[in-house]
A tleap script that builds the chain and sets N, CA, C and O, in Angstrom:
source leaprc.protein.ff14SB
mol = sequence {
  NSER PRO PRO THR PRO LEU LEU PRO PHE LEU
  LEU THR GLN ILE LEU GLU VAL SER HIE GLN
  PRO THR SER PRO PRO CYS PRO GLU HIE LEU
  GLY THR CYS PRO LYS MET PRO VAL LEU GLN
  THR LEU VAL PRO CYS ASN HIE THR CYS THR
  ASP ASP ARG GLN CYS PRO PRO GLU GLU LYS
  CYS CYS TYR ASP GLY CYS GLY ARG SER CYS
  LEU PRO PRO ASP ARG ARG SER ARG CYS GLN
  LEU PRO PRO GLU PRO GLY PRO CYS GLN VAL
  LEU GLN PRO ARG TYR PHE TYR SER PRO ASN
  HIE GLY ARG CYS ARG LEU PHE PHE TYR GLY
  GLY CYS GLN GLY ASN ALA ASN ASN PHE ARG
  SER ARG SER GLU CYS HIE ARG VAL CYS GLY
  GLY SER GLN ILE SER ALA TRP LEU PRO GLN
  SER LEU VAL GLN CTRP
}
set mol.1.N position { 103.994 282.345 -7.374 }
set mol.1.CA position { 104.463 280.951 -7.919 }
set mol.1.C position { 104.151 279.800 -6.934 }
set mol.1.O position { 104.203 280.009 -5.722 }
set mol.2.N position { 103.823 278.568 -7.447 }
set mol.2.CA position { 103.433 277.503 -6.650 }
set mol.2.C position { 104.553 277.007 -5.576 }
set mol.2.O position { 105.751 277.133 -5.826 }
set mol.3.N position { 104.104 276.466 -4.432 }
set mol.3.CA position { 105.117 276.025 -3.365 }
set mol.3.C position { 106.195 275.141 -3.822 }
set mol.3.O position { 106.014 274.436 -4.815 }
set mol.4.N position { 107.268 275.124 -3.196 }
set mol.4.CA position { 108.230 273.992 -3.904 }
set mol.4.C position { 108.098 272.700 -2.935 }
set mol.4.O position { 107.919 272.698 -1.717 }
set mol.5.N position { 108.225 271.686 -3.750 }
set mol.5.CA position { 108.102 270.491 -2.919 }
set mol.5.C position { 109.061 270.429 -1.766 }
set mol.5.O position { 108.873 269.666 -0.819 }
set mol.6.N position { 110.062 271.212 -1.851 }
set mol.6.CA position { 111.259 270.992 -0.568 }
set mol.6.C position { 110.560 271.443 0.762 }
set mol.6.O position { 110.939 270.833 1.762 }
set mol.7.N position { 109.770 272.241 0.912 }
set mol.7.CA position { 109.189 272.666 1.796 }
set mol.7.C position { 108.392 271.746 2.724 }
set mol.7.O position { 108.607 271.678 3.934 }
set mol.8.N position { 107.313 270.933 1.975 }
set mol.8.CA position { 106.522 270.061 2.748 }
set mol.8.C position { 107.448 268.709 3.169 }
set mol.8.O position { 107.086 267.914 4.036 }
set mol.9.N position { 108.615 268.597 2.458 }
set mol.9.CA position { 109.391 267.463 2.567 }
set mol.9.C position { 110.223 267.724 4.096 }
set mol.9.O position { 110.290 266.826 4.935 }
set mol.10.N position { 110.791 268.995 4.291 }
set mol.10.CA position { 111.397 269.528 5.314 }
set mol.10.C position { 110.577 269.429 6.525 }
set mol.10.O position { 110.929 268.846 7.551 }
set mol.11.N position { 109.305 270.120 6.318 }
set mol.11.CA position { 108.433 270.148 7.478 }
set mol.11.C position { 108.113 268.622 7.997 }
set mol.11.O position { 108.104 268.357 9.199 }
set mol.12.N position { 107.856 267.660 6.997 }
set mol.12.CA position { 107.796 266.345 7.353 }
set mol.12.C position { 108.826 265.804 8.266 }
set mol.12.O position { 108.570 265.237 9.328 }
set mol.13.N position { 109.997 266.013 7.790 }
set mol.13.CA position { 111.193 265.516 8.693 }
set mol.13.C position { 111.450 266.213 9.940 }
set mol.13.O position { 112.109 265.594 10.774 }
set mol.14.N position { 111.094 267.267 10.197 }
set mol.14.CA position { 111.156 268.072 11.481 }
set mol.14.C position { 110.200 267.336 12.281 }
set mol.14.O position { 110.536 266.881 13.374 }
set mol.15.N position { 108.915 267.169 11.768 }
set mol.15.CA position { 107.746 266.590 12.658 }
set mol.15.C position { 108.251 265.149 13.012 }
set mol.15.O position { 108.201 264.802 14.192 }
set mol.16.N position { 108.707 264.339 12.116 }
set mol.16.CA position { 109.199 263.198 12.420 }
set mol.16.C position { 110.277 262.855 13.493 }
set mol.16.O position { 110.151 261.953 14.321 }
set mol.17.N position { 111.373 263.700 13.377 }
set mol.17.CA position { 112.401 263.886 14.268 }
set mol.17.C position { 112.023 264.409 15.822 }
set mol.17.O position { 112.577 263.977 16.833 }
set mol.18.N position { 111.026 265.367 15.803 }
set mol.18.CA position { 110.501 265.863 17.002 }
set mol.18.C position { 109.509 264.806 17.743 }
set mol.18.O position { 109.393 264.852 18.968 }
set mol.19.N position { 108.899 263.989 17.076 }
set mol.19.CA position { 108.157 262.907 17.721 }
set mol.19.C position { 108.803 261.529 17.940 }
set mol.19.O position { 108.148 260.609 18.430 }
set mol.20.N position { 109.959 261.404 17.613 }
set mol.20.CA position { 110.465 260.098 17.969 }
set mol.20.C position { 110.979 260.002 19.441 }
set mol.20.O position { 111.743 260.852 19.899 }
set mol.21.N position { 110.507 258.882 20.203 }
set mol.21.CA position { 110.727 258.872 21.434 }
set mol.21.C position { 112.094 258.466 21.675 }
set mol.21.O position { 112.691 257.690 20.929 }
set mol.22.N position { 112.650 259.050 22.833 }
set mol.22.CA position { 114.019 259.056 23.260 }
set mol.22.C position { 113.960 257.836 24.104 }
set mol.22.O position { 112.986 257.690 24.843 }
set mol.23.N position { 114.973 256.882 24.067 }
set mol.23.CA position { 115.097 255.915 25.071 }
set mol.23.C position { 115.404 256.131 26.478 }
set mol.23.O position { 116.406 256.832 26.618 }
set mol.24.N position { 114.863 255.754 27.558 }
set mol.24.CA position { 115.015 256.207 28.787 }
set mol.24.C position { 116.457 255.592 29.316 }
set mol.24.O position { 116.694 254.452 28.918 }
set mol.25.N position { 117.514 256.254 30.225 }
set mol.25.CA position { 118.597 255.759 30.587 }
set mol.25.C position { 118.282 254.217 31.273 }
set mol.25.O position { 117.157 253.835 31.594 }
set mol.26.N position { 119.307 253.576 31.393 }
set mol.26.CA position { 119.131 252.178 31.783 }
set mol.26.C position { 118.814 252.488 33.444 }
set mol.26.O position { 119.582 253.201 34.090 }
set mol.27.N position { 117.758 251.954 33.976 }
set mol.27.CA position { 117.480 252.120 35.380 }
set mol.27.C position { 118.544 251.144 36.227 }
set mol.27.O position { 119.194 250.187 35.804 }
set mol.28.N position { 118.497 251.690 37.501 }
set mol.28.CA position { 119.390 251.075 38.519 }
set mol.28.C position { 118.427 249.793 38.895 }
set mol.28.O position { 117.198 249.751 38.834 }
set mol.29.N position { 119.221 248.899 39.245 }
set mol.29.CA position { 118.365 247.509 39.595 }
set mol.29.C position { 117.606 247.889 40.999 }
set mol.29.O position { 118.034 248.799 41.710 }
set mol.30.N position { 116.577 247.207 41.303 }
set mol.30.CA position { 115.924 247.494 42.280 }
set mol.30.C position { 116.568 247.176 43.703 }
set mol.30.O position { 117.545 246.429 43.748 }
set mol.31.N position { 116.069 247.697 44.794 }
set mol.31.CA position { 116.501 247.478 46.057 }
set mol.31.C position { 117.679 248.317 46.508 }
set mol.31.O position { 118.091 249.215 45.775 }
set mol.32.N position { 118.234 248.069 47.669 }
set mol.32.CA position { 119.124 248.892 48.355 }
set mol.32.C position { 120.413 247.999 48.647 }
set mol.32.O position { 120.291 246.816 48.965 }
set mol.33.N position { 121.624 248.605 48.528 }
set mol.33.CA position { 122.807 247.929 48.824 }
set mol.33.C position { 122.863 247.719 50.249 }
set mol.33.O position { 122.622 248.612 51.062 }
set mol.34.N position { 123.244 246.300 50.611 }
set mol.34.CA position { 123.296 246.164 52.168 }
set mol.34.C position { 124.462 246.893 52.636 }
set mol.34.O position { 125.392 247.247 51.912 }
set mol.35.N position { 124.334 247.160 54.266 }
set mol.35.CA position { 125.284 247.896 54.797 }
set mol.35.C position { 126.414 247.120 55.172 }
set mol.35.O position { 126.366 246.114 55.881 }
set mol.36.N position { 127.504 247.658 54.637 }
set mol.36.CA position { 128.908 246.747 54.936 }
set mol.36.C position { 129.738 247.700 55.887 }
set mol.36.O position { 129.629 248.926 55.864 }
set mol.37.N position { 130.651 246.936 56.795 }
set mol.37.CA position { 131.494 247.438 57.628 }
set mol.37.C position { 132.746 248.022 56.696 }
set mol.37.O position { 133.058 247.336 55.722 }
set mol.38.N position { 133.370 249.077 56.911 }
set mol.38.CA position { 134.490 249.548 56.516 }
set mol.38.C position { 135.754 248.671 56.792 }
set mol.38.O position { 136.095 248.507 57.964 }
set mol.39.N position { 136.497 248.074 55.732 }
set mol.39.CA position { 137.708 247.076 56.141 }
set mol.39.C position { 138.884 247.954 55.898 }
set mol.39.O position { 139.083 248.700 54.939 }
set mol.40.N position { 139.669 247.717 57.001 }
set mol.40.CA position { 141.017 248.060 56.888 }
set mol.40.C position { 142.000 247.080 56.190 }
set mol.40.O position { 142.073 245.979 56.737 }
set mol.41.N position { 142.677 247.245 55.220 }
set mol.41.CA position { 143.438 246.375 54.712 }
set mol.41.C position { 144.804 247.056 54.109 }
set mol.41.O position { 144.903 248.237 53.776 }
set mol.42.N position { 145.723 246.173 54.047 }
set mol.42.CA position { 146.953 246.577 53.380 }
set mol.42.C position { 147.169 246.632 52.010 }
set mol.42.O position { 147.963 247.352 51.403 }
set mol.43.N position { 146.261 245.670 51.504 }
set mol.43.CA position { 146.333 245.653 49.957 }
set mol.43.C position { 145.281 246.619 49.240 }
set mol.43.O position { 144.377 247.120 49.909 }
set mol.44.N position { 145.383 246.832 48.116 }
set mol.44.CA position { 144.326 247.731 47.513 }
set mol.44.C position { 143.034 247.008 47.378 }
set mol.44.O position { 142.896 245.788 47.288 }
set mol.45.N position { 142.017 248.004 47.375 }
set mol.45.CA position { 140.598 247.086 47.342 }
set mol.45.C position { 140.352 246.920 45.918 }
set mol.45.O position { 140.822 247.669 45.061 }
set mol.46.N position { 139.616 245.939 45.694 }
set mol.46.CA position { 139.206 245.376 44.282 }
set mol.46.C position { 137.659 245.891 43.916 }
set mol.46.O position { 136.696 245.738 44.668 }
set mol.47.N position { 137.625 246.472 42.730 }
set mol.47.CA position { 136.268 246.861 42.399 }
set mol.47.C position { 136.195 245.905 40.995 }
set mol.47.O position { 136.941 245.962 40.017 }
set mol.48.N position { 134.998 244.975 41.247 }
set mol.48.CA position { 134.623 244.392 40.282 }
set mol.48.C position { 133.566 244.874 39.505 }
set mol.48.O position { 133.253 244.225 38.506 }
set mol.49.N position { 132.860 246.066 39.832 }
set mol.49.CA position { 131.808 246.597 39.070 }
set mol.49.C position { 131.852 248.256 39.355 }
set mol.49.O position { 132.343 248.665 40.408 }
set mol.50.N position { 131.421 248.995 38.559 }
set mol.50.CA position { 131.373 250.595 38.768 }
set mol.50.C position { 129.731 251.072 38.779 }
set mol.50.O position { 129.324 252.114 39.293 }
set mol.51.N position { 128.948 250.120 38.133 }
set mol.51.CA position { 127.363 250.504 38.340 }
set mol.51.C position { 126.598 249.312 38.138 }
set mol.51.O position { 127.132 248.301 37.683 }
set mol.52.N position { 125.427 249.356 38.432 }
set mol.52.CA position { 124.377 248.208 38.333 }
set mol.52.C position { 124.302 247.486 36.944 }
set mol.52.O position { 123.811 246.358 36.912 }
set mol.53.N position { 124.742 248.049 35.837 }
set mol.53.CA position { 124.606 247.600 34.679 }
set mol.53.C position { 125.698 246.439 34.409 }
set mol.53.O position { 125.591 245.642 33.477 }
set mol.54.N position { 126.697 246.442 35.281 }
set mol.54.CA position { 127.666 245.282 35.227 }
set mol.54.C position { 127.342 244.231 35.998 }
set mol.54.O position { 128.165 243.321 36.091 }
set mol.55.N position { 126.186 244.151 36.647 }
set mol.55.CA position { 125.820 242.995 37.778 }
set mol.55.C position { 124.651 242.314 37.039 }
set mol.55.O position { 123.931 242.860 36.203 }
set mol.56.N position { 124.562 240.931 37.510 }
set mol.56.CA position { 123.017 240.304 36.994 }
set mol.56.C position { 121.827 241.213 37.407 }
set mol.56.O position { 121.867 241.999 38.353 }
set mol.57.N position { 120.954 241.049 36.736 }
set mol.57.CA position { 119.606 241.733 37.177 }
set mol.57.C position { 119.214 241.644 38.352 }
set mol.57.O position { 118.491 242.567 38.728 }
set mol.58.N position { 119.489 240.672 39.229 }
set mol.58.CA position { 119.138 240.358 40.618 }
set mol.58.C position { 120.211 240.924 41.673 }
set mol.58.O position { 120.117 240.766 42.890 }
set mol.59.N position { 121.083 241.499 41.118 }
set mol.59.CA position { 122.334 242.044 42.096 }
set mol.59.C position { 122.396 243.575 41.889 }
set mol.59.O position { 121.835 244.142 40.951 }
set mol.60.N position { 123.082 244.163 42.787 }
set mol.60.CA position { 123.466 245.631 42.481 }
set mol.60.C position { 125.022 245.718 42.929 }
set mol.60.O position { 125.638 245.046 43.756 }
set mol.61.N position { 125.455 246.820 42.063 }
set mol.61.CA position { 126.921 247.044 42.329 }
set mol.61.C position { 127.035 247.973 43.714 }
set mol.61.O position { 126.742 249.168 43.730 }
set mol.62.N position { 127.460 247.302 44.751 }
set mol.62.CA position { 127.481 247.801 46.143 }
set mol.62.C position { 128.883 248.057 46.729 }
set mol.62.O position { 129.785 247.395 46.216 }
set mol.63.N position { 129.218 248.916 47.729 }
set mol.63.CA position { 130.206 248.898 48.535 }
set mol.63.C position { 130.227 247.459 49.277 }
set mol.63.O position { 129.232 247.025 49.859 }
set mol.64.N position { 131.478 246.751 49.201 }
set mol.64.CA position { 131.557 245.435 49.893 }
set mol.64.C position { 132.376 245.403 51.146 }
set mol.64.O position { 132.515 244.376 51.811 }
set mol.65.N position { 132.940 246.614 51.464 }
set mol.65.CA position { 133.925 246.701 52.709 }
set mol.65.C position { 135.083 247.371 52.394 }
set mol.65.O position { 135.656 248.219 53.077 }
set mol.66.N position { 135.469 246.833 51.057 }
set mol.66.CA position { 136.841 247.373 50.471 }
set mol.66.C position { 136.888 248.027 49.161 }
set mol.66.O position { 137.801 248.736 48.737 }
set mol.67.N position { 135.608 247.649 48.466 }
set mol.67.CA position { 135.720 247.926 47.133 }
set mol.67.C position { 134.315 247.972 46.642 }
set mol.67.O position { 133.408 248.118 47.462 }
set mol.68.N position { 134.059 247.858 45.355 }
set mol.68.CA position { 132.752 247.674 45.067 }
set mol.68.C position { 132.592 246.166 44.269 }
set mol.68.O position { 133.489 245.712 43.560 }
set mol.69.N position { 131.432 245.550 44.486 }
set mol.69.CA position { 131.286 244.127 43.719 }
set mol.69.C position { 129.811 244.170 43.889 }
set mol.69.O position { 129.092 244.838 44.631 }
set mol.70.N position { 129.502 243.027 42.755 }
set mol.70.CA position { 127.831 242.738 42.805 }
set mol.70.C position { 127.350 241.951 43.990 }
set mol.70.O position { 127.913 240.936 44.400 }
set mol.71.N position { 126.250 242.498 44.525 }
set mol.71.CA position { 125.873 241.803 45.707 }
set mol.71.C position { 124.438 241.816 45.584 }
set mol.71.O position { 123.898 242.611 44.814 }
set mol.72.N position { 123.648 240.845 46.410 }
set mol.72.CA position { 122.278 240.672 46.332 }
set mol.72.C position { 121.642 242.169 47.049 }
set mol.72.O position { 122.302 242.624 47.983 }
set mol.73.N position { 120.665 242.754 46.719 }
set mol.73.CA position { 120.378 243.932 47.396 }
set mol.73.C position { 119.540 243.434 48.914 }
set mol.73.O position { 119.078 242.308 49.097 }
set mol.74.N position { 119.498 244.443 49.789 }
set mol.74.CA position { 118.923 244.292 51.064 }
set mol.74.C position { 117.673 243.724 50.779 }
set mol.74.O position { 116.905 244.434 50.129 }
set mol.75.N position { 117.255 242.505 51.147 }
set mol.75.CA position { 115.799 241.766 50.937 }
set mol.75.C position { 114.835 242.556 51.494 }
set mol.75.O position { 113.726 242.620 50.963 }
set mol.76.N position { 115.167 243.344 52.774 }
set mol.76.CA position { 114.039 244.100 53.378 }
set mol.76.C position { 113.566 245.075 52.473 }
set mol.76.O position { 112.375 245.384 52.422 }
set mol.77.N position { 114.443 245.579 51.751 }
set mol.77.CA position { 113.927 246.804 51.066 }
set mol.77.C position { 113.009 246.366 49.754 }
set mol.77.O position { 112.158 247.101 49.254 }
set mol.78.N position { 113.317 245.121 49.323 }
set mol.78.CA position { 112.575 244.594 48.210 }
set mol.78.C position { 111.250 244.309 48.792 }
set mol.78.O position { 110.272 244.589 48.100 }
set mol.79.N position { 111.073 243.797 49.954 }
set mol.79.CA position { 109.730 243.550 50.529 }
set mol.79.C position { 108.919 244.648 51.050 }
set mol.79.O position { 107.768 244.473 51.450 }
set mol.80.N position { 109.579 245.903 51.047 }
set mol.80.CA position { 108.819 247.195 51.297 }
set mol.80.C position { 108.196 247.810 50.231 }
set mol.80.O position { 107.358 248.687 50.441 }
set mol.81.N position { 108.531 247.424 48.980 }
set mol.81.CA position { 107.962 248.149 47.910 }
set mol.81.C position { 106.446 247.697 47.679 }
set mol.81.O position { 106.005 246.579 47.942 }
set mol.82.N position { 105.792 248.673 47.186 }
set mol.82.CA position { 104.141 248.466 46.899 }
set mol.82.C position { 104.008 247.730 45.763 }
set mol.82.O position { 104.805 247.797 44.827 }
set mol.83.N position { 102.944 246.958 45.792 }
set mol.83.CA position { 102.695 246.177 44.473 }
set mol.83.C position { 102.707 247.181 43.263 }
set mol.83.O position { 102.331 248.349 43.357 }
set mol.84.N position { 103.188 246.586 42.098 }
set mol.84.CA position { 103.381 247.350 40.970 }
set mol.84.C position { 103.047 246.440 39.757 }
set mol.84.O position { 103.854 245.635 39.291 }
set mol.85.N position { 101.753 246.640 39.272 }
set mol.85.CA position { 101.188 245.620 38.240 }
set mol.85.C position { 102.076 246.036 36.785 }
set mol.85.O position { 102.176 245.295 35.807 }
set mol.86.N position { 102.582 247.188 36.898 }
set mol.86.CA position { 103.325 247.530 35.471 }
set mol.86.C position { 102.136 247.975 34.410 }
set mol.86.O position { 100.952 247.750 34.662 }
set mol.87.N position { 102.576 248.633 33.190 }
set mol.87.CA position { 101.686 249.074 32.128 }
set mol.87.C position { 101.145 248.022 31.219 }
set mol.87.O position { 100.213 248.336 30.479 }
set mol.88.N position { 101.642 246.765 31.190 }
set mol.88.CA position { 101.081 245.917 30.292 }
set mol.88.C position { 99.754 245.315 30.847 }
set mol.88.O position { 99.292 245.622 31.945 }
set mol.89.N position { 99.174 244.410 29.966 }
set mol.89.CA position { 97.798 244.139 30.302 }
set mol.89.C position { 97.528 242.414 30.291 }
set mol.89.O position { 96.469 241.841 30.036 }
set mol.90.N position { 98.778 241.839 30.635 }
set mol.90.CA position { 98.809 240.229 30.632 }
set mol.90.C position { 97.896 239.679 31.915 }
set mol.90.O position { 97.284 238.614 31.833 }
set mol.91.N position { 97.870 240.467 33.042 }
set mol.91.CA position { 97.429 240.044 34.018 }
set mol.91.C position { 97.552 238.639 34.645 }
set mol.91.O position { 96.663 237.787 34.649 }
set mol.92.N position { 98.733 238.533 35.150 }
set mol.92.CA position { 99.322 237.156 35.731 }
set mol.92.C position { 99.257 237.153 37.098 }
set mol.92.O position { 99.966 237.970 37.685 }
set mol.93.N position { 98.384 236.225 37.900 }
set mol.93.CA position { 98.345 236.155 39.217 }
set mol.93.C position { 99.926 236.119 39.851 }
set mol.93.O position { 100.698 235.225 39.504 }
set mol.94.N position { 100.270 237.024 40.676 }
set mol.94.CA position { 101.455 237.009 41.613 }
set mol.94.C position { 101.391 237.413 42.894 }
set mol.94.O position { 100.315 237.818 43.335 }
set mol.95.N position { 102.331 237.374 43.553 }
set mol.95.CA position { 102.285 237.598 45.130 }
set mol.95.C position { 103.330 238.647 45.355 }
set mol.95.O position { 104.366 238.729 44.695 }
set mol.96.N position { 102.946 239.533 46.441 }
set mol.96.CA position { 103.707 240.460 46.707 }
set mol.96.C position { 103.598 240.546 48.628 }
set mol.96.O position { 102.605 240.290 49.309 }
set mol.97.N position { 104.709 240.904 49.017 }
set mol.97.CA position { 104.672 241.173 50.505 }
set mol.97.C position { 104.099 242.416 51.024 }
set mol.97.O position { 104.496 243.508 50.619 }
set mol.98.N position { 103.152 242.289 51.932 }
set mol.98.CA position { 102.592 243.657 52.333 }
set mol.98.C position { 103.043 243.848 53.795 }
set mol.98.O position { 102.472 243.257 54.712 }
set mol.99.N position { 104.179 244.768 54.012 }
set mol.99.CA position { 104.637 244.988 55.417 }
set mol.99.C position { 103.554 245.515 56.278 }
set mol.99.O position { 103.634 245.172 57.458 }
set mol.100.N position { 102.530 246.293 55.938 }
set mol.100.CA position { 101.255 246.508 56.818 }
set mol.100.C position { 100.496 245.393 57.430 }
set mol.100.O position { 99.975 245.472 58.543 }
set mol.101.N position { 100.451 244.290 56.617 }
set mol.101.CA position { 99.774 243.111 56.936 }
set mol.101.C position { 100.487 242.120 57.228 }
set mol.101.O position { 99.949 241.061 57.551 }
set mol.102.N position { 101.874 242.257 57.177 }
set mol.102.CA position { 102.839 241.023 57.602 }
set mol.102.C position { 102.570 239.832 56.945 }
set mol.102.O position { 102.711 238.772 57.555 }
set mol.103.N position { 102.128 239.854 55.561 }
set mol.103.CA position { 101.977 238.645 55.038 }
set mol.103.C position { 101.866 238.942 53.361 }
set mol.103.O position { 101.762 240.035 52.804 }
set mol.104.N position { 101.921 237.630 52.778 }
set mol.104.CA position { 102.251 237.798 51.276 }
set mol.104.C position { 100.595 237.821 50.748 }
set mol.104.O position { 99.728 237.104 51.247 }
set mol.105.N position { 100.382 238.721 49.727 }
set mol.105.CA position { 99.123 238.845 49.270 }
set mol.105.C position { 99.094 238.678 47.653 }
set mol.105.O position { 100.133 238.851 47.014 }
set mol.106.N position { 98.036 238.382 47.096 }
set mol.106.CA position { 97.740 238.148 45.795 }
set mol.106.C position { 97.677 239.442 44.869 }
set mol.106.O position { 96.896 240.285 45.310 }
set mol.107.N position { 98.224 239.735 43.868 }
set mol.107.CA position { 97.749 240.776 42.889 }
set mol.107.C position { 97.926 240.418 41.514 }
set mol.107.O position { 98.402 239.323 41.213 }
set mol.108.N position { 97.585 241.245 40.676 }
set mol.108.CA position { 97.759 240.726 39.141 }
set mol.108.C position { 98.727 241.638 38.518 }
set mol.108.O position { 98.550 242.852 38.416 }
set mol.109.N position { 99.820 240.956 38.083 }
set mol.109.CA position { 101.045 241.610 37.344 }
set mol.109.C position { 100.661 241.506 35.903 }
set mol.109.O position { 100.264 240.469 35.371 }
set mol.110.N position { 100.832 242.834 35.225 }
set mol.110.CA position { 100.476 242.946 33.938 }
set mol.110.C position { 101.598 242.193 32.843 }
set mol.110.O position { 101.388 242.093 31.635 }
set mol.111.N position { 102.487 241.831 33.354 }
set mol.111.CA position { 103.573 241.080 32.541 }
set mol.111.C position { 104.865 241.722 32.115 }
set mol.111.O position { 105.785 241.074 31.616 }
set mol.112.N position { 104.907 243.170 32.355 }
set mol.112.CA position { 106.124 243.781 32.119 }
set mol.112.C position { 106.495 244.943 33.309 }
set mol.112.O position { 105.642 245.300 34.123 }
set mol.113.N position { 107.704 245.416 33.302 }
set mol.113.CA position { 107.934 246.397 34.232 }
set mol.113.C position { 107.810 245.752 35.693 }
set mol.113.O position { 108.195 244.631 36.027 }
set mol.114.N position { 107.221 246.661 36.434 }
set mol.114.CA position { 106.927 246.463 37.843 }
set mol.114.C position { 108.046 246.502 38.596 }
set mol.114.O position { 108.997 247.173 38.196 }
set mol.115.N position { 108.123 245.783 39.826 }
set mol.115.CA position { 109.154 245.938 40.666 }
set mol.115.C position { 109.638 244.612 41.339 }
set mol.115.O position { 109.092 243.580 40.948 }
set mol.116.N position { 110.499 244.531 42.204 }
set mol.116.CA position { 111.052 243.387 42.799 }
set mol.116.C position { 110.187 242.594 43.809 }
set mol.116.O position { 110.401 241.445 44.195 }
set mol.117.N position { 109.152 243.430 44.175 }
set mol.117.CA position { 108.352 242.790 45.212 }
set mol.117.C position { 107.128 242.122 44.500 }
set mol.117.O position { 105.952 242.476 44.584 }
set mol.118.N position { 107.667 241.045 43.756 }
set mol.118.CA position { 106.665 240.309 42.717 }
set mol.118.C position { 107.109 238.930 42.900 }
set mol.118.O position { 108.323 238.745 42.815 }
set mol.119.N position { 106.392 237.977 43.124 }
set mol.119.CA position { 106.858 236.528 43.123 }
set mol.119.C position { 105.808 235.490 42.724 }
set mol.119.O position { 104.668 235.415 43.181 }
set mol.120.N position { 106.358 234.714 41.815 }
set mol.120.CA position { 105.611 233.688 41.123 }
set mol.120.C position { 104.554 232.887 42.065 }
set mol.120.O position { 103.466 232.489 41.650 }
set mol.121.N position { 104.950 232.739 43.170 }
set mol.121.CA position { 104.313 231.708 44.125 }
set mol.121.C position { 104.178 232.380 45.402 }
set mol.121.O position { 104.920 233.323 45.677 }
set mol.122.N position { 103.133 231.896 46.339 }
set mol.122.CA position { 103.163 232.497 47.677 }
set mol.122.C position { 104.440 231.956 48.472 }
set mol.122.O position { 105.038 232.677 49.270 }
set mol.123.N position { 104.820 230.630 48.198 }
set mol.123.CA position { 106.055 230.116 48.896 }
set mol.123.C position { 107.028 230.884 48.423 }
set mol.123.O position { 107.758 231.215 49.357 }
set mol.124.N position { 107.379 231.322 47.408 }
set mol.124.CA position { 108.550 232.018 47.284 }
set mol.124.C position { 108.476 233.645 47.837 }
set mol.124.O position { 109.487 234.262 48.173 }
set mol.125.N position { 107.340 234.118 47.863 }
set mol.125.CA position { 107.215 235.439 48.660 }
set mol.125.C position { 107.532 235.176 50.148 }
set mol.125.O position { 108.229 235.957 50.796 }
set mol.126.N position { 106.991 234.031 50.677 }
set mol.126.CA position { 107.069 233.588 52.144 }
set mol.126.C position { 108.602 233.485 52.504 }
set mol.126.O position { 109.121 234.038 53.474 }
set mol.127.N position { 109.233 232.714 51.602 }
set mol.127.CA position { 110.759 232.456 51.586 }
set mol.127.C position { 111.492 233.766 51.673 }
set mol.127.O position { 112.247 233.955 52.627 }
set mol.128.N position { 111.328 234.672 50.760 }
set mol.128.CA position { 112.098 235.901 50.777 }
set mol.128.C position { 111.778 237.141 51.613 }
set mol.128.O position { 112.607 238.029 51.812 }
set mol.129.N position { 110.484 237.154 52.107 }
set mol.129.CA position { 109.850 238.277 52.955 }
set mol.129.C position { 109.385 237.749 54.224 }
set mol.129.O position { 109.427 238.391 55.273 }
set mol.130.N position { 108.933 236.543 54.105 }
set mol.130.CA position { 108.152 236.086 55.540 }
set mol.130.C position { 106.561 236.113 55.299 }
set mol.130.O position { 106.116 236.002 54.157 }
set mol.131.N position { 105.763 236.258 56.362 }
set mol.131.CA position { 104.475 236.173 56.080 }
set mol.131.C position { 103.876 234.968 55.844 }
set mol.131.O position { 104.666 234.067 55.565 }
set mol.132.N position { 102.611 234.655 55.875 }
set mol.132.CA position { 101.780 233.289 55.483 }
set mol.132.C position { 100.758 233.372 54.999 }
set mol.132.O position { 100.481 232.503 54.173 }
set mol.133.N position { 99.854 234.325 55.257 }
set mol.133.CA position { 98.435 234.309 54.888 }
set mol.133.C position { 98.351 234.840 53.378 }
set mol.133.O position { 99.173 235.614 52.887 }
set mol.134.N position { 97.258 234.322 52.726 }
set mol.134.CA position { 96.922 234.931 51.444 }
set mol.134.C position { 95.725 235.877 51.277 }
set mol.134.O position { 94.650 235.531 51.767 }
set mol.135.N position { 95.819 236.953 50.675 }
set mol.135.CA position { 94.565 237.728 50.613 }
set mol.135.C position { 94.707 238.537 49.247 }
set mol.135.O position { 95.805 238.766 48.740 }
set mol.136.N position { 93.673 238.887 48.782 }
set mol.136.CA position { 93.782 239.498 47.206 }
set mol.136.C position { 94.095 241.045 47.390 }
set mol.136.O position { 93.617 241.710 48.309 }
set mol.137.N position { 94.865 241.495 46.512 }
set mol.137.CA position { 95.002 242.901 46.532 }
set mol.137.C position { 93.960 243.617 45.634 }
set mol.137.O position { 93.623 243.193 44.528 }
set mol.138.N position { 93.526 244.642 46.165 }
set mol.138.CA position { 92.533 245.523 45.596 }
set mol.138.C position { 93.184 246.853 45.418 }
set mol.138.O position { 94.165 247.219 46.065 }
set mol.139.N position { 92.457 247.695 44.315 }
set mol.139.CA position { 93.059 249.123 44.104 }
set mol.139.C position { 93.368 249.775 45.307 }
set mol.139.O position { 92.728 249.495 46.321 }
set mol.140.N position { 94.310 250.647 45.326 }
set mol.140.CA position { 94.754 251.430 46.561 }
set mol.140.C position { 93.612 252.176 46.990 }
set mol.140.O position { 93.431 252.225 48.207 }
set mol.141.N position { 92.790 252.777 46.227 }
set mol.141.CA position { 91.497 253.498 46.484 }
set mol.141.C position { 90.347 252.679 47.484 }
set mol.141.O position { 89.516 253.212 48.220 }
set mol.142.N position { 90.557 251.363 47.284 }
set mol.142.CA position { 89.395 250.724 48.165 }
set mol.142.C position { 90.228 250.207 49.500 }
set mol.142.O position { 89.696 250.225 50.610 }
set mol.143.N position { 91.354 249.822 49.327 }
set mol.143.CA position { 92.049 249.557 50.719 }
set mol.143.C position { 93.437 249.908 50.799 }
set mol.143.O position { 94.117 250.111 49.793 }
set mol.144.N position { 93.938 249.995 52.147 }
set mol.144.CA position { 95.236 250.537 52.318 }
set mol.144.C position { 96.315 249.211 52.402 }
set mol.144.O position { 96.285 248.354 53.285 }
set mol.145.N position { 97.108 249.254 51.457 }
set mol.145.CA position { 97.897 247.881 51.362 }
set mol.145.C position { 98.914 247.995 52.651 }
set mol.145.O position { 99.702 247.082 52.899 }
savepdb mol mol.pdb
quit
């Protein structure tokens, strides 16, 4: 007997479902929380956040000495990240701080994802991380950043 039309339909549905990408969980915001001393208080501690998703993109949900609140991450950790162009292909000139060279260096950002060691201008990079000289970023296989 000829195959029933239901079988090809079911196979198509199974293949479509198995090939649908799952969305990744929301990532934590970049950087690390600043170290805060433990405060002794007589009043209950206030928690204004429970995780990074409740904070602005440039802040993290951190222990603030008596509770949790949205705080700017420790800037030193931001400046320690390697240059990350991301997967997109826009190639925007940006600056990153190179701790090995002690200065801000030029690299090309793809336009999406990447990390927080990514500045629109050399002066912004210098203000946040320090350093003063400009140099171009080459692939890691050619130079040690």
